[in-house]
DRENPA-304817 format. One line per 4 residues: number of its first residue (from 0); their letters; for each residue z, y, x of N, C-alpha, C. Coordinates in pm, whole numbers. Each point is the difference from the previous one (the first is absolute). Example, Ala and Ser with C-alpha at 12.3 -4.5 7.8 and 13.67 -1.06 7.14 Angstrom:
BEGIN
0) AS) 780:-569:1319:0:119:-89:0:120:90 | -72:105:-35:6:119:82:73:109:-77
***
This chain:
BEGIN
0) MLDG) 0:-121:82:0:121:-82:0:126:86 | 85:1:103:8:117:87:-130:23:75 | -68:-110:38:-128:16:69:-101:69:-90 | -1:-37:-128:-91:64:-93:32:147:-20
4) IFTG) 132:33:-5:40:140:-16:-43:83:119 | 22:-51:120:-37:74:120:-152:16:11 | -74:-102:-40:-146:11:1:-48:106:-99 | 62:1:-118:-37:101:-99:34:140:45
8) LSTA) 118:17:60:39:132:48:-91:49:111 | -37:-90:93:-90:40:109:-135:42:-53 | -47:-66:-107:-128:38:-61:11:132:-74 | 109:19:-74:17:122:-78:21:123:86
12) LMPF) 59:-18:120:31:114:86:-112:36:96 | -115:-64:-15:-116:40:81:-43:141:-38 | -42:83:95:-34:140:-31:-102:15:-112 | -105:-83:1:-102:13:-105:57:-36:-137
16) NLLM) 85:-101:-5:60:-38:-128:98:105:-50 | 72:64:91:87:111:-40:-83:116:-57 | -116:23:61:-90:102:-54:-47:-36:-140 | -28:-129:-22:-43:-46:-133:110:22:-104
20) VVVG) 127:-17:42:110:25:-92:3:147:-42 | -16:90:98:3:143:-29:-117:39:-91 | -120:-49:35:-118:32:-81:14:-56:-141 | 48:-125:-10:16:-61:-131:101:72:-87
24) CFAG) 115:35:56:102:72:-76:-49:138:-42 | -72:68:91:-51:134:-31:-100:-6:-114 | -97:-92:10:-101:-12:-105:60:-49:-130 | 91:-98:7:62:-52:-121:85:103:-71
28) TFIG) 66:87:75:82:103:-62:-84:96:-81 | -115:42:54:-87:92:-73:-60:-66:-123 | -40:-128:13:-57:-69:-115:107:-22:-107 | 122:-34:43:108:-25:-95:44:124:-75
32) MLPG) -25:119:57:37:123:-69:-82:24:-126 | -119:-60:-8:-87:21:-115:49:-87:-115 | 35:58:-114:48:-80:-113:-106:-101:-44 | 42:-124:-17:-92:-104:-43:-53:-86:113
36) LGPI) 7:50:123:-46:-78:115:122:-53:74 | 37:-123:-28:117:-60:61:-33:-72:128 | 94:-78:52:-21:-71:128:-116:-99:-4 | -22:-66:-114:-110:-95:-9:-134:71:15
40) SAVA) -14:114:-66:-124:78:13:-18:52:142 | 110:41:63:-7:51:136:-47:-109:96 | 55:-120:-14:-42:-111:86:-146:-34:-24 | -43:1:-126:-140:-30:-31:-95:103:62
44) LMIP) 41:126:1:-85:104:59:-10:-12:151 | 104:-54:64:2:-7:146:-51:-132:54 | -29:-96:-86:-46:-131:47:-127:9:85 | -103:78:-38:-122:5:84:26:44:144
48) ITYG) 106:78:23:29:47:136:47:-115:88 | 59:-102:-60:58:-109:79:-103:-105:43 | -124:13:-47:-99:-103:32:-26:-11:151 | 3:111:70:-27:-2:143:124:-10:86
52) LDPS) 116:-22:-60:125:-4:75:43:-144:26 | 90:-15:97:63:-129:24:85:-38:-123 | 10:-128:-34:77:-38:-120:142:55:-4 | 70:-6:112:138:51:1:2:151:-20
56) SGII) -94:71:62:-6:146:-18:-36:36:-143 | -91:-77:-62:-38:27:-137:116:-21:-97 | 78:-107:23:115:-25:-86:105:109:17 | 22:43:122:96:108:26:-45:129:-66
60) LMAG) -130:29:6:-54:119:-66:22:-7:-151 | -28:-116:-60:18:-16:-144:147:12:-40 | 90:-53:85:142:13:-29:43:147:3 | -50:75:100:31:142:6:-54:76:-120
64) VYYG) -120:-35:-44:-59:64:-118:85:-29:-124 | 42:-125:-12:80:-39:-117:132:76:-4 | 73:-1:111:129:70:3:-18:150:-17 | -105:56:61:-26:142:-16:-32:38:-143
68) AVFG) -75:-85:-69:-36:28:-139:122:-8:-91 | 89:-96:27:122:-10:-80:85:126:16 | 10:48:125:77:124:22:-72:121:-59 | -133:6:15:-75:114:-51:11:15:-150
72) GSTS) 17:-111:-72:14:9:-144:124:75:-42 | 101:5:85:122:74:-34:-24:150:-3 | -100:48:74:-28:144:3:-45:50:-136 | -96:-70:-61:-46:41:-132:109:-22:-105
76) SILI) 85:-101:19:110:-22:-94:98:116:3 | 29:50:119:98:107:14:-57:135:-43 | -123:28:38:-55:134:-23:-52:20:-141 | -73:-99:-54:-63:20:-132:38:-109:-99
80) NAPG) 98:-84:33:46:-106:-91:-112:-95:-37 | -88:-30:94:-111:-93:-21:6:-107:108 | 66:-113:-25:13:-104:103:-135:-49:50 | -13:-8:132:-124:-48:58:-15:-150:-13
84) CAST) 111:-74:-9:-5:-146:-17:127:-42:-74 | 5:-128:-34:111:-49:-81:134:13:72 | -2:-17:132:126:0:74:63:138:12 | -74:106:-34:55:136:12:38:59:-135
88) VVTS) -1:-84:-104:39:50:-133:146:47:3 | 86:-78:62:143:33:3:24:129:77 | -87:30:98:17:123:78:-6:123:-87 | -81:-6:-106:-14:117:-87:126:28:-81
92) FDGY) 88:-99:-16:120:21:-81:90:108:61 | 16:-5:132:86:98:68:-81:103:79 | -118:-42:51:-78:91:83:-59:116:-77 | -56:-26:-116:-61:110:-76:103:103:-49
96) PLAQ) 117:-43:-51:101:102:-34:40:86:120 | 6:-58:120:29:81:118:-111:100:26 | -126:-41:-20:-112:93:19:6:115:-100 | 45:-29:-122:14:106:-100:111:97:36
100) QQQA) 95:-45:83:109:85:45:-32:67:134 | -127:5:35:-47:62:125:54:-72:124 | 19:-131:-11:47:-80:114:-97:-114:29 | -130:30:-14:-101:-103:23:0:-48:146
104) GKAL) 24:91:94:3:-38:141:112:-99:29 | 114:22:-61:113:-91:18:-33:-138:-56 | -62:-3:-117:-36:-128:-62:-104:-74:84 | -100:72:52:-103:-64:83:60:-54:130
108) ALAA) 93:77:58:64:-47:123:84:-125:-25 | 74:-2:-109:79:-118:-34:-89:-122:-25 | -115:24:-64:-93:-110:-25:-54:-56:132 | -30:90:94:-52:-44:130:105:-79:78
112) YSSF) 122:52:4:106:-70:72:30:-135:-63 | 4:-3:-133:31:-124:-70:-111:-104:21 | -126:45:-4:-112:-93:19:3:-60:140 | 24:85:100:3:-50:138:117:-95:22
116) TGGT) 117:39:-48:119:-84:20:-12:-133:-76 | -37:9:-127:-13:-121:-80:-109:-93:51 | -116:58:37:-108:-83:53:37:-69:130 | 70:71:89:39:-58:128:102:-111:-19
120) IGAL) 103:27:-80:103:-102:-23:-61:-120:-71 | -87:24:-99:-62:-110:-72:-88:-86:90 | -76:64:89:-87:-75:91:82:-85:97 | 109:58:52:85:-76:92:69:-117:-72
124) ALLF) 45:25:-121:66:-108:-75:-99:-113:-31 | -123:39:-37:-101:-102:-29:-40:-77:125 | 4:67:114:-37:-64:126:88:-121:28 | 129:13:-25:93:-109:31:25:-91:-121
128) AAPA) -19:52:-121:33:-80:-119:-121:-71:-59 | -121:29:49:-120:-59:-61:0:-152:0 | 36:-68:111:0:-148:-5:95:-56:-104 | 121:57:-10:95:-49:-98:-47:29:-142
132) LATV) -58:120:-22:-49:36:-133:-116:-91:-41 | -86:-35:95:-111:-90:-32:50:-137:-44 | 105:-49:66:57:-129:-38:62:5:-139 | 71:109:-29:64:13:-132:-105:16:-109
136) SLSF) -105:78:25:-102:25:-103:-72:-127:-40 | -16:-94:94:-68:-126:-33:82:-88:-95 | 130:24:-4:87:-80:-88:13:60:-139 | -61:117:-26:12:66:-130:-80:-77:-105
140) QSTD) 59:-15:-118:-66:-62:-114:-16:104:-111 | -57:-44:-112:-26:92:-112:128:62:-53 | 107:-79:-6:127:53:-50:56:109:91 | -22:-16:130:49:101:94:-75:131:-17
144) YFAL) -132:-8:-16:-79:122:-22:40:67:-132 | 26:-80:-103:43:57:-128:134:72:14 | 92:-62:75:131:62:20:-12:132:77 | -90:4:97:-21:124:75:-57:110:-90
148) MVLG) -93:-37:-86:-58:100:-90:103:52:-99 | 85:-90:-52:106:43:-91:97:94:72 | 33:-34:125:90:86:78:-63:138:22 | -129:4:31:-66:129:21:-4:84:-127
152) LTAV) -23:-63:-114:-6:75:-125:138:49:-44 | 101:-83:16:135:43:-39:58:101:98 | -51:2:124:49:99:98:-38:141:-40 | -94:14:-94:-38:133:-49:122:70:-59
156) AAFA) 84:-76:-69:118:59:-61:100:48:106 | 3:-68:115:94:38:105:-36:134:61 | -131:32:5:-43:125:60:-19:112:-103 | 26:-30:-125:-13:103:-104:118:96:8
160) GKGQ) -24:121:-46:106:100:0:105:-30:-106 | 105:79:1:108:-21:-94:-49:25:-142 | 22:-100:-86:-44:12:-138:-148:-27:-22 | -71:-45:106:-143:-23:-10:-36:-149:10
164) VLKA) 100:-88:-13:-25:-144:18:-94:-52:-108 | 25:39:-126:-84:-47:-109:-144:49:16 | -14:124:40:-135:53:22:-71:-75:112 | 73:-32:107:-60:-72:112:-46:-139:-43
168) LIMA) 82:-68:-80:-37:-134:-47:-120:7:-94 | -5:102:-84:-115:16:-90:-127:24:81 | 10:79:106:-117:25:83:-43:-127:75 | 99:-85:36:-35:-127:65:-77:-90:-96
172) VFGL) 44:-4:-126:-72:-79:-101:-138:58:-24 | -10:132:-4:-130:65:-17:-93:-33:116 | 55:-3:121:-80:-38:116:-49:-143:-8 | 85:-90:-50:-42:-140:-18:-111:-10:-103
176) MIAT) 6:82:-104:-105:-1:-102:-134:44:60 | 4:102:85:-123:46:64:-53:-105:97 | 93:-71:69:-41:-100:98:-67:-121:-64 | 26:-23:-130:-62:-115:-66:-146:23:-33
180) VGTD) -46:123:10:-141:30:-29:-86:-48:117 | -107:-71:-30:-90:-47:105:-17:-151:-6 | -57:-55:106:-27:-143:7:121:-76:49 | 35:-107:-71:113:-84:41:-37:-75:127
184) LSSG) 85:9:102:-31:-63:128:4:-152:-7 | 78:-54:-94:13:-146:-10:-115:-64:-77 | -30:55:-118:-101:-60:-86:-136:68:8 | -2:125:49:-126:74:6:-41:61:-133
188) APRY) 88:-7:-100:-32:54:-132:34:149:-6 | -83:81:-63:30:144:-13:113:24:-99 | 89:93:32:113:30:-87:-2:147:-38 | 2:29:-128:10:137:-53:-107:93:58
192) TFGS) -119:-53:21:-111:84:48:-78:61:-115 | 17:-55:-121:-67:50:-120:-152:9:18 | -54:-96:77:-144:-5:20:-54:103:98 | 87:75:67:-43:103:94:-12:-59:141
196) VDLI) -115:21:61:-22:-50:136:89:75:100 | 31:125:-28:79:81:93:144:-50:13 | 48:-78:-99:138:-47:3:13:-142:52 | -111:-61:43:7:-138:47:88:-10:125
200) DGVS) -9:99:89:81:-1:122:139:57:-20 | 33:37:-123:132:56:-28:3:151:21 | 119:55:-11:20:145:18:43:25:144 | -74:84:69:30:29:139:133:75:12
204) FLLL) 86:-46:91:130:66:19:-19:143:51 | -97:18:90:-24:133:54:-49:94:-110 | -88:-49:-85:-48:81:-112:114:37:-93 | 90:-95:-26:115:28:-85:93:102:63
208) AMAT) 21:-12:132:87:96:69:-60:140:-1 | -132:8:22:-66:131:-3:9:63:-139 | -17:-82:-104:8:53:-136:142:42:-35 | 98:-73:53:140:28:-33:51:125:71
212) FALT) -38:16:126:54:110:80:-98:117:12 | -118:-26:56:-92:109:29:-52:67:-127 | -42:-80:-98:-57:57:-121:103:81:-78 | 121:-52:-10:105:74:-72:34:131:73
216) EVVM) -4:-4:134:29:122:75:-108:105:-21 | -124:-45:-6:-111:95:-26:15:62:-139 | 33:-82:-100:16:51:-135:115:100:-6 | 112:-32:65:116:91:0:-33:131:69
220) TVLK) -77:-9:109:-40:122:72:-88:89:-88 | -92:-62:-72:-89:75:-89:79:65:-113 | 94:-75:-57:79:54:-109:89:115:45 | 57:-13:122:86:108:50:-82:124:35
224) GTP) -127:-19:33:-83:113:38:-55:76:-117 | 8:-60:-120:-52:69:-118:103:99:-51 | -45:114:-49:95:100:-51:67:-45:-128
***
């Protein structure tokens, strides 16, 4: 295991690969700032650049683009309440109110520090825990996955504000109702598509987030601007 870690570190710390990290993070951050273009879109846009690169350098570039896009999405969440990707939806809960209080710089700095710290700690933890996690994941059965999903849904109540538990649970049920739209992965049968081809793939989470946050913010801005 240690031999593999040292080999990976020696490859990642090569000057050209370090340059790829900087370029990838820089490009991913700018792409992630655009509402609607998340990390998946950023990686797809940068794939043609990796054709002429060494495989390890290309993967490092894509990783930098992905992490940069995830961080870049927090900028639009904080400034205009329009999450760039699904992972930055929560950032708008506290970041946008700070921007309204003329503290956007503080919110952006906290987002940057948190992204760097969390990403670094997470990568180091995964580096040493990946073999054990792989062994545990292979032992998971259907009941285990169901228990995890139930835990994730009920945890919504734990993070709800005081007196907002019922509302949080109602929103969780509403989310489950939206998730049932589309093609069933087990049987392949369409569910609640009402004969519409556009609903065969289900409701996009990013589209729902944009409609929930960005669209409502635009409407509120227009209403406040009217005499």
